[in-house]
N, C-alpha and C positions, 0 to 999 in steps of 0.2 A: 473640445477636449477630446484626444482618440484614443479608444482602448487599445492595449496591444496584449499579444498573450506570450511568456517566455515560458521555455520549458528545462528542467534540470533533468538528466538521466543518473540513475546511481543502480548500484547492484548488490544483492545480497544472495547466500546460500542459506538454505532452510530447509527442515525435515516436518512432515506432519502425517497424518493418518486422519482420513476422513473415516468416523464410525460413530455408528448410535448405540450407546451400552444398552440401551431398551429394548435393541432390536436382536434377533438371532443373528448368529454369525452367518447364515445362509442369505438372511435380508441384507446384511451390510455387503456383503460379496454382489449379491445381486445389482443393488443400488449403487454401490459405490466402487467395484470394481477392483482393481490392484491398489486402487487408492487406501483401501480397508487393508491392507496389509499387517498382520499383526507386530511385525518388525518394523514400521514405518518404511517412509519414501521420501526423498529430496528432490529439490527443486533448484537449478539457478535463476534465481528472480531477477527481472530487469522493471525498474521501476521509474516513471516516467510522473515530475510532479510541475503542473502547470499551473503559473501564478498569471492573474491579470491585472491590468491596473494601465493608469495613464505614465508617459515616460515624464520624470522629473526634468525642470529644465534646466539644472546646473549639471547634471549627470548623465542625461541621456536614458537613464535606467529607469524601469518600472518597479525593479528589485536588483540589487547587487547579487550577481549569480554564485560568487564566493559566499556570501552571506548564507543565500539558499542552499547551498550546498551543506555549509556548517549545520542547519537547522536541519535538514533530513537526516544526517549522519547523525546529531546528537540526539533528535526525538524518536528517531525510527530505526536507522540503519545497526546503530550499537545493540539495540535491543532484540534484532531479529538474525544478523547474521552468524550464521552457524550455531544457530539455536534450535531444538525443538519445539515448533507453534504450539503445539498443546500442552508440553509441559512447563517450558521456559519463560513464556512471554506474559506478563503480569496482566498486560491489558487484552488478553485474549483468552482470559480464564473463562472457563463455562460457556464457552463461545465456538460453535463448528468451525473448525481451523482451514475453510474454503477460501479460494481465493477471493471470491467474491466479501465474505465477511473480513479479510485481511486488509479489502482495499478501504474499506466501511473503517476500519480500526487506524489505518495511517492516517485517513483525512481528519479522523478525531485526533491524534498526537500532532498534526502540523497547522492545522487551521489558525489557532488562536496565537501560534508564536510567527506564522508569517504575517499574520493581520499586524501584530506588536511591531514587524519592521516593513512596513508601509506596503506590503502585498495584499492580495485578495487570490486566496487558494479557489481556483476553477475546475481544475481535474485532477484526477489519480488512474494514471493507466498501469496496471501491474500485470507482465507477462509472466505467464508461467511455463509456458512451453512452446516453443515456436509457431506451435497451431493454436494456442489457447491464450487468452489474455481478457481482462476484465475491466472497462471504465466508470467511474464513479464521479459525477459532479455534486456531491454533496446534499443529495436528494432533491435539488434543483432539474427540469429539464433542461438538456444542453441547448435545445435549438428553438 
């Protein structure tokens, strides 16, 4: 049996602020810079969801990419797109809205639903800017 990886790309726009309320404004600005802006700031995020598995003998699919897109949109994009990550997203309540934490939260929203549909979530890649992105492998080392 040969394992293969498939990836679906989706996009969303969201605002957030990186800020520790128990720190002074000066320390927040020193650590987070412009990301601590009291009036928030936004990004056009690009999300890559990678699923691994063995292709089905009948379909040739690891997982139907149309179904994967539906899962991503229902479980994640609808709750994030054009939202304030600090204020509007229930599964980020009480969590610093960093891109790193957002990638972990997205994994948590997707893993079980993807598994129910025959796939195994392998990686989340979340691009915040053209220069910054994170990759999360579910707490497992990728190599």
